[in-house]
N, C-alpha and C positions, 0 to 999 in steps of 0.2 A: 834609673831610666833617662835616657836622652833625646831631648824633645827639638825639634827644628822647626823654629818658627818661618814662615816666609811671609811677609808684608812689607808694605811702602809706607803703613801707619805708625811704624816704631820711630816714637821719638829720639835724636842724638844728637850728638852736640852741633850737628849742621843745622837743625831745625827740629824747636823745641816743640813748634807747636802740633805736633802729630799727637796720636792718641794717647791720652792717659793712662784710659784706659788698660790698652793691649800693656803697657810698662808696667800696671801695677800685677796685674796679671801675672810677667814673667818675672817681677821682681818674685812675688810670692812663690812658684813655681821654685826660683834659683834655690830656693831654701834647701828642699829637700833634693832636687832633679838638677842637671846636668842640662843648659838649656843654650841654644846658639840661634841668633837670629839672622837672617840672609834680609837685606834689604835691597829690593831694584831701583834702582835709581834710571831713568828712562832718556834716554841720548836724542838728540842732539838738544832737546829741552832740559835736560840737568846737566849740562857737560861741567859746568862752572862748581858744581858741588861733589865731583868724582876728586875731591883732593888726598885720598887716599881708602886703601882699599881695607883694613881691620879698624875697627871702633869697641870702645870699651863703656858700658854704662853702667857705672853700681855695680861693677863686677860680672856683670853679661857681657858677654861676648858678642863681636857679630862681626859681619862683612857685608859692605857695599858691592852690589851685583849690575853692572850696566846691563839697560836692553835700549836695542836701537829699537826703535820708532821711528819707520820709512817716513818722510813729510807728506806732509797734505792725505796720507792713506792712514788707514786704522790697522795695519800691519806692522808685526812686532817679531823679533829672531830673537828668540828667546835661548840663553845659554844653559849648556851644557852644569850642571849645581854639582854634580858628583867632583868636579875638580876642586870646586872652592870647598867643599867638604873632609874633601881627604887632604887637601893643603892644610887644615885648622884639626887633621885627627879626629875630625868625626864621626862618628859613627851611631847614626838616629835609631831610634827604635820607634819613632812613630814622625810623622810630618802635619804641620797645621798652616794652613795659607788663609789668611783673611783678603779680601778686597777679590775679583772673579780676574781681573788680569793677571792676579798670582797664583790663582788655582790649577792653571793650565800647565804651568813650571812643576807647581806640586804634583798633580796628578801624573807627569810624564815619568817623573822621578820615584814616585811610590810605587807606580805599576813597573816599572823596571827594577825595583829592590824588594818587589813584595811586600810592602810596608803598609802598615795601618795610614791612614790616610782623615783628617780634620778638616773639613773646609767651615769657615766662619760665615755667615749669609749676613749679610749687611742692605741696605734699600737696595744700592747699587747691583746686589744680584736677584732683587725683587725687582726691578724698574725693567733688566734684560729679560729675565724672563718670560714678561708683559709684553715690552715693547721693540725685543730687538728679533733680527729677521730669522729666517729658519734656521740657517745653518750653524749661527754664532749659540741660536736657543738651544738647540740640541746636542753641540757640542757640552753645553754646560750642563746639562742635565745628565749627561754620561758620565760627567764629574761627581756630579752628586749621585748618582747609582753605583759608581762605586767605593764612594768613602765610607770607611766605618763608621764616622757619625759627623752629623752637622748642628753645627752651635749657631743657633739663630739669638741675636742679638738685642732681641728685645721681642715682649711678648705679642706686639704688634707684628712683627715680622712673623714670626712663628706660626702664628695663626694665617697670614698670608701664604707666607711658604707650603703649607700644609692645605692649604686649600688649591694652592697652584699644584703639588706634586703630591695629593695624597697618600700613596703607595710608599712615599719617604718619610714616614710620620716616625715608625720606629726608630728613626735612626736620630729624628732630631730632637734639641733639647732646648731650654734657654738660657744663654751664658749672660747672665744680665752684667752690669758695669759696679761698682761698691765705690763709698766713698771713704777718707781715710777717717779711721777711728778717733782722732787727735781732733779732725773737726769737726766732731758731732758735741753741738756745748751740751755742758750740764744741765740736769732734771731740774735741779733749784731755776737755774737759766729761762729755761722754759717757763718757767712759776711768771717769772719776770714779764717774759715776753707775753705772755696771756694775758697779766697784771695790766701790762702799757697798754696793749689792744683794745681792752676795755675800759681803759679812761682816756682815752687818744682825744685829742682836738682835729687831728690834722692824720691821713691817711699814708705809710708812705708806701709806693708799688716800685717795680723794679723790676728790670730783665737783663740780664746774662747772656751775649750771646756775641757772634760774628755777625755784622748787622746786612743781611743776604736775604732774599724774598724768602724763601721757605720760614724764615723766621716769623711772617706773617706782623710784625712789629709796627706799620701803618695800620691794621684793625685793630691794635692796640689802642692806638693814639684816638683812632675815630670814636672806637669804644669809650674810651674814657671825658671825650668832648660830648657824648652824649648825656652824661651825670648829669642829676641836679644841681646849680649853681650854688645852694647854699653848702653841698657838701667841699671842703677842703682836702685837697690831697696834693700830692707831687710824686712826679711819675722819674726814677733815675735808669736811663739805658747806659750798660758798661759795655765797650766792646767797640769796635771799627770795623767800617766797610765801605764797598761801596753803595748801599746804600744808604748811608749818612746823610750825603747831603738833599736827597728826593725828602728821606725822615723831618730834616731841619724843616724845610720848605713845608712840609707839610703841618709841621706844628706851629709854624708861621701863620701858615694860613685859616689856623682855626683859634688863633691868637693864644693858644697853650706854652708862647714858647718861657714864659716866667715861672712854666710850672712843672716843665719838664728841660732836662739836664741831660747831657750828653756827654761822658767822662772819655770817651776815647778808648785805646787800649792802655789793660792797666797788667800790671806783674800779677798770676796768679794768686801769690799769697794777698794780695791787696784786696782782691774780689770778696775774700771771706769779711773785713771791716763793709764796706758798703752792703752786705746782707745782710748781717748782724745792725744793721742801721734802719733798714726795711722791714717792710711788714707782711707784704702779698708779695711772690712772685710770680710773673706772667711769661708764659711761652707756649702760645695753641699754634708752635711751628708744626707744619707738615709738607710734604715729606718726610719723615721723620725717623734713625735706626735709634739712636737712645740719646739722649742728652745729660752727661754729669750733673749737670749746671740743676737738674732737678732735685736730684739729691745733695748735692751741696746747700741748695735755697734750707731745705729739710733739713740738714745737720743744722744750719744757723737759726731756728726758730720760727720759720716762714711757712704763712699759709702758700699751698701751690696750687695754680691753675696749666693745666694742660692740654693738650688735645683732644678729642675721643680717636681711638683706634690706632694712634699713632704714639713713639716711642715711649712716653709714661704710662699711657694707661697698659692696665693691668698690674702695678706699683701704686698708683691713685686707684682708687675708688671713689668714685664723686658721692662730693657730701658724706664722704665717713673719714679720710685723712687727707684731704683735698677736693679741688673741683675740677670737674670734663667738661669742655667745650666744645661745639662744632669750631673746625678749625677755620678762618674766612667769615663766620657769619656773624659779624658785627653785634647784632641785635641778642644773640645768645651769649655772647660775653660782657655784653653790659648789663644784661641783666642777672648776672653772677656775680658780676661787682657790687652791684647794689645790694644785692642777697647777703654776700658777706659786711658790706656797710653798715647795714641795718637790722644786723644777724644782734637781739637783743636777750635771747636765750644762752643763759650764762654756762648750761651744763653742753648744749650742742655747741658753743664756741670752747669750751675748755675740753671735748671729749675728738674734736678734730685736732685741738692742739696736739692732743696726747694719742693719737690714732697716729699722726705723722711722727713724732717722737718713736714709740715702736714700730714703727714702718722701717724708720732708718737705720736703725740697731740691727735688722736682719740684711741690709745691704752695705754692708762693708768691703772694702777691700780686701781685707782679709777671705772672709766666709763667700765673697764671689770666686775670688781665686781659688779656693779650697774644691769648693760646687763643678768648676771649669775642670780642674785636678783631677777629680774623680771619674767626670766621664773618658778623661783622656788613659788614663787607669783600664778602664773596660775596656777601652777601642784595643788596647794593648795586651791585655790579659783574656 
């Protein structure tokens, strides 16, 4: 089977900060199927990135595909992708598209060639369905109706999509991301983490994220400021972004600068060093598709706090294998932090750690990619 994936989220040598999840899907699919990636570049904004036509990432071939966006207008001049595929001797059996702007390209080609189409639904799709003007929204719905399968990137997105378009429920499935199996610490290491947490003198909180508003890191800092003075804690914020200065100012204003550390951008491999030194991962971000950081934190033996109805909700079951709070509700987060800190019941604590461990074993890259591939095969056959 030959799979053509159309997405600007796929990481290449010109941009390594794109979706690690899509990359892991494709790498796993490539073990048994032929996969070719078409990566749109939007001109003139990304003109400097258009250095060459072809790329090869870990034996997955692909081609950059320029798309002209008219300045100051939300109008795109879409290319005919047939020439790109013929040039590379690609005869697809199925077309997969991620991100709304790419759905239009994929739909036109799939319709022309009478091919099965799978669309990956992210939070950007949901926002367009909710907020877009009527013409664009109806065009998007037309694509979803044509699609053979609809891959919702989290449980929350699946629920939202089905509530908006209930007639398409039968086509929709959840395409979770997965964590690298090698990153999951061994069971004996979980035991040591549990032991350390039970006898801690200081609790170490951590967030790994791009520092943007939807991550709600300001809410975390404000919730930490409400904790009783006798509780000893520190908070590490791993990542960079445009909100860093305002978050540093907030920390200073609350006199927490000695307890909060900003690392800035770090190499992905180094993220796990920070995670394994921490106790509790906090990221009640909303709106959010799904953050692989949650799974990486669980794989590192941390208790995880996420946001209700977003991203990790559906993987995390509140007070079972982690905790869920109302996004931006500082009092809810503060109560949850106190609950975790003051949790004296060793059985409850052990159950939370081990339920988290068991959960992450079900969300590996290989399993996530295989589950997605099963749906692709259903679409084709």
